[in-house]
C-alpha positions in Angstrom: 276.8 78.8 192.5 274.4 77.2 194.4 273.9 77.8 198.3 275.0 75.0 200.2 272.5 73.1 202.2 271.4 73.7 205.6 273.1 71.7 208.4 270.6 69.6 210.0 270.3 66.7 212.1 269.1 64.5 209.7 271.6 62.1 208.6 271.1 59.8 205.5 273.2 56.9 204.7 273.4 56.4 200.5 274.2 53.1 199.0 275.3 51.8 195.9 274.2 48.1 194.8 275.5 46.3 192.1 275.6 42.8 191.1 278.8 42.2 189.2 279.2 38.6 187.1 282.7 37.8 186.4 284.3 34.7 184.0 287.5 33.2 185.6 290.0 33.4 183.8 292.0 30.5 185.0 290.8 28.0 182.1 292.3 30.6 179.5 296.1 30.2 180.7 295.7 26.8 179.2 296.0 26.1 175.5 295.0 23.3 172.8 297.6 21.8 170.1 297.3 23.1 166.4 297.0 19.0 165.9 293.8 18.9 168.6 292.4 21.9 167.0 292.3 20.4 163.3 291.1 17.0 165.0 288.3 18.7 166.3 287.4 20.4 163.4 287.2 17.9 161.5 285.1 15.4 164.2 282.6 18.4 163.7 282.7 18.2 160.2 282.0 14.2 160.1 279.3 14.6 162.9 277.8 17.6 160.8 277.0 14.7 157.9 275.4 12.5 160.1 278.6 10.0 160.9 278.4 8.0 164.1 281.7 8.0 166.6 282.5 4.5 165.2 282.0 5.6 161.5 284.5 9.0 162.3 286.7 6.6 163.9 287.0 4.2 161.1 287.5 7.1 158.3 290.0 8.7 160.4 292.1 5.4 160.6 291.4 4.6 157.2 292.9 8.2 155.8 295.8 8.2 157.6 295.2 9.9 161.0 296.8 8.6 164.5 296.5 9.5 167.8 299.0 12.3 169.6 300.4 8.8 170.5 300.2 7.3 167.2 298.1 4.8 168.2 294.5 4.4 165.9 291.4 5.9 166.8 288.8 4.2 168.8 284.9 5.5 169.1 285.6 6.1 172.6 288.4 7.8 171.4 286.1 10.1 169.5 283.6 10.8 171.6 285.5 11.8 174.7 288.1 13.8 173.0 285.0 15.5 171.1 283.3 16.0 174.9 286.8 17.4 176.3 287.6 19.6 173.6 284.0 21.3 173.2 283.9 21.7 177.0 287.4 23.5 176.8 286.3 26.0 173.9 283.2 26.8 175.6 285.2 28.0 178.4 287.7 29.8 177.2 285.4 31.8 174.9 285.8 35.1 176.0 283.0 36.4 177.5 282.5 40.8 179.1 281.9 40.6 182.6 278.2 41.9 183.1 277.1 44.7 185.7 273.4 44.8 186.4 270.5 46.1 188.9 272.4 49.0 189.6 270.5 51.1 192.0 270.9 53.8 195.0 269.7 53.4 197.9 269.4 56.3 200.9 268.2 55.4 203.8 266.7 58.6 205.6 265.0 56.8 208.4 264.6 59.6 211.1 264.7 56.9 214.0 268.0 55.9 213.8 270.8 57.7 216.4 272.7 60.5 215.3 276.4 59.8 215.1 
């Protein structure tokens, strides 16, 4: 075994410094319905084919889709729904917290007062 360090009058303060990034989980407690999921997927599919919001509303009404309240779709419904659900999905996507910039700082200032 090693010899314990000599007692001396030098004091050292040691700090562990780091940054933690944490994602809020409050929005994770909310959910979207199966209807909203299916509608969102259908809207994204139609948007990827180049359809406008107006074209999508006409298509959805033609093939029998109804809003959750049983009404016809309008282009503004489609636009706001896509934005709202897209933002919700982005916020609820699980992301690990990140710890970065870890460093140990030793303050060995000889001018500090002895305790």
